[in-house]
C-alpha positions in Angstrom: 0.1 0.1 0.3 0.6 3.6 -0.2 0.1 4.5 3.4 3.3 6.0 4.4 6.4 7.1 2.3 8.5 4.2 0.7 10.5 2.3 2.8 13.6 4.1 4.0 12.0 7.8 3.4 10.7 8.5 6.6 13.3 11.3 7.1 16.4 12.8 6.0 19.0 11.2 4.0 21.6 10.2 6.9 24.2 13.0 7.2 20.8 15.9 6.5 19.2 15.9 10.1 20.2 19.4 10.2 21.9 22.3 9.0 26.0 21.9 7.9 28.4 21.6 10.7 29.8 24.9 11.9 26.8 26.8 9.8 24.7 27.8 13.7 26.3 31.5 13.5 28.5 34.0 12.0 31.9 32.7 10.8 34.7 32.8 13.2 36.0 37.2 13.5 32.3 38.1 11.8 30.9 39.3 15.3 29.0 42.1 13.3 29.7 46.1 12.2 30.8 47.8 14.6 28.6 49.5 17.2 25.8 46.7 16.6 28.1 44.7 19.2 24.7 43.6 21.3 22.0 41.1 20.8 19.6 41.5 17.9 17.0 44.5 18.0 19.3 46.5 20.3 20.1 50.4 18.8 23.7 51.7 19.7 23.9 53.8 22.1 23.1 58.0 22.3 26.1 60.2 20.9 27.5 57.2 18.7 27.4 56.8 14.9 25.0 54.6 13.5 26.5 52.5 11.0 27.0 54.8 7.8 26.5 57.9 9.2 29.0 60.9 11.0 28.8 61.0 15.3 26.0 62.9 16.2 27.0 65.6 19.2 25.7 65.0 22.8 23.4 67.2 24.8 26.8 67.6 27.2 29.3 68.9 23.9 26.1 71.0 22.6 25.7 73.1 25.8 29.5 73.2 26.5 29.7 74.3 22.9 26.8 77.6 23.2 28.2 78.6 26.6 32.0 78.9 25.2 30.1 80.6 21.9 28.3 83.0 24.3 31.2 83.5 26.5 33.3 84.6 23.8 30.7 87.2 22.7 30.7 88.4 25.7 34.4 88.6 26.1 34.5 90.4 22.8 32.0 93.1 23.3 33.8 93.7 26.7 37.3 94.2 24.7 35.3 96.4 22.1 34.2 98.9 25.0 37.3 98.9 26.8 38.8 100.1 24.0 36.6 102.5 23.4 37.1 104.1 26.7 40.6 103.9 26.6 40.6 105.8 23.3 38.2 108.6 24.6 40.7 108.8 27.6 43.4 108.8 25.1 42.0 112.1 23.4 40.5 113.8 26.2 44.0 113.5 27.8 45.5 115.3 24.3 43.1 117.4 24.3 43.3 119.0 27.6 47.7 118.9 26.9 47.2 121.1 24.1 44.8 123.3 25.9 47.7 124.1 28.5 50.1 124.7 25.9 47.7 127.0 24.2 46.8 128.5 28.1 50.4 129.2 28.5 51.2 131.2 25.3 48.4 132.8 25.3 49.5 134.0 29.1 52.7 134.7 27.7 51.3 136.7 24.6 49.4 139.0 27.2 52.5 140.0 29.5 54.4 140.9 26.1 51.4 143.1 25.0 51.3 144.4 28.8 54.8 145.3 28.7 55.0 146.8 24.9 51.9 148.7 26.4 54.1 150.5 29.5 56.8 150.4 26.9 54.8 153.0 24.4 53.7 154.6 27.6 57.6 155.1 29.0 58.5 156.4 25.1 55.8 158.8 24.9 56.3 160.0 28.7 60.2 160.4 27.0 59.1 162.0 24.3 57.2 165.2 26.5 60.3 165.3 28.5 62.3 166.0 25.8 60.2 168.3 24.3 60.0 170.4 27.5 63.9 170.2 28.0 63.5 171.8 23.8 61.4 174.5 24.8 63.6 175.3 28.0 66.5 175.7 25.6 64.8 178.1 23.4 63.5 180.2 26.4 67.0 180.0 27.3 68.5 180.9 23.6 70.2 177.6 23.1 70.0 175.2 20.8 68.0 172.0 21.8 70.1 169.4 23.0 69.2 165.2 22.7 70.2 162.7 24.5 72.7 159.7 23.7 74.7 157.2 24.4 78.5 157.3 23.1 79.0 154.0 21.5 82.8 153.9 20.2 85.5 156.1 20.1 88.5 156.1 18.2 92.5 157.3 19.6 92.5 159.7 16.7 90.0 162.1 18.7 86.8 161.1 17.4 83.9 158.6 18.1 79.8 157.9 17.3 77.0 158.8 19.5 74.0 156.7 19.3 70.7 158.8 19.9 68.4 157.6 22.3 65.3 159.3 20.0 65.4 157.7 16.3 62.5 160.0 15.5 64.9 162.9 15.1 66.3 164.9 12.2 68.6 162.2 9.8 67.0 159.0 11.4 68.5 157.2 14.4 71.6 156.6 13.0 74.8 156.7 14.6 76.1 160.6 14.7 79.7 161.4 14.1 81.6 163.8 17.1 85.1 164.9 17.1 87.1 165.5 20.4 86.5 169.2 19.5 83.0 169.1 20.3 83.0 167.9 23.1 82.7 170.7 26.0 83.7 169.1 29.3 86.0 166.8 27.9 88.8 165.7 25.2 86.7 162.1 24.7 84.0 159.9 25.1 83.5 157.0 27.0 81.8 153.8 25.2 78.9 153.8 27.0 78.1 156.3 28.7 75.3 159.0 28.6 75.9 162.5 26.5 73.3 165.3 25.7 74.5 167.2 22.2 73.2 169.2 19.6 72.1 167.9 16.3 73.8 169.8 13.4 73.4 169.5 9.9 76.9 169.7 8.1 76.4 170.9 4.4 80.0 170.2 3.4 79.2 166.2 4.3 75.7 166.6 3.5 74.2 164.7 6.9 73.9 165.2 10.9 76.7 165.6 13.3 76.9 165.9 16.8 78.0 169.1 18.6 78.1 171.0 21.9 78.6 167.3 23.2 78.3 167.1 27.6 79.6 163.7 29.1 82.9 163.9 27.8 85.8 162.9 29.9 90.1 163.7 30.0 92.5 161.4 28.4 92.8 159.9 31.7 89.3 158.8 31.8 88.2 161.3 35.0 84.9 163.1 34.2 85.0 166.7 32.2 85.2 170.2 34.0 82.8 170.9 36.9 80.4 173.3 36.6 79.1 172.2 33.4 75.7 170.6 33.2 75.6 166.7 33.6 73.8 164.3 31.0 70.2 164.0 31.2 69.5 167.2 33.2 67.8 170.3 31.8 71.1 171.9 30.0 
């Protein structure tokens, strides 16, 4: 009958009762891809890269990076502000130095202007006195005299006088003086104050000093007594 398999066909062939020997798992050394070492159905740990993907940052890494960026931005803002403050202070210090220098120059200018004013006033007073002296000489029938300074004297018997007032006839140049024109001496001492009469020499066509007082003798002594001293009214 046909009630079962042919005799000898009721099971696997001899030696075929299961998978080939050694095929119950992966070959030796092939335990699975990296990160998939757990049992089947278990995913990799958080932060680890899945097969074929780049590593993903963890929450800690993200927090640290965010904190570093915030700190860097805050430090940059502080540095910029400090730089601006320092620049403002430097400009203020530089301006103060310039202002102090300008104030010093202004103060010196004021001093000079005041001194110039006093000098003009003194010159005006001197000219007034000179005019009064000339009027006194004219009233006495004498030639008006001028004040001056003996500048240099030559041993040959002549020298030069610098008029105090440069506004006289012939300008303010030095006037020639001969020893014969000195009333109270035979020569003039350099730097000595003298008085003289301005005389126009027609032959030489220029002014010279005559009737000079304030001279001295050859030995350096003052001239004869009784002569009016330089600077006086006479």
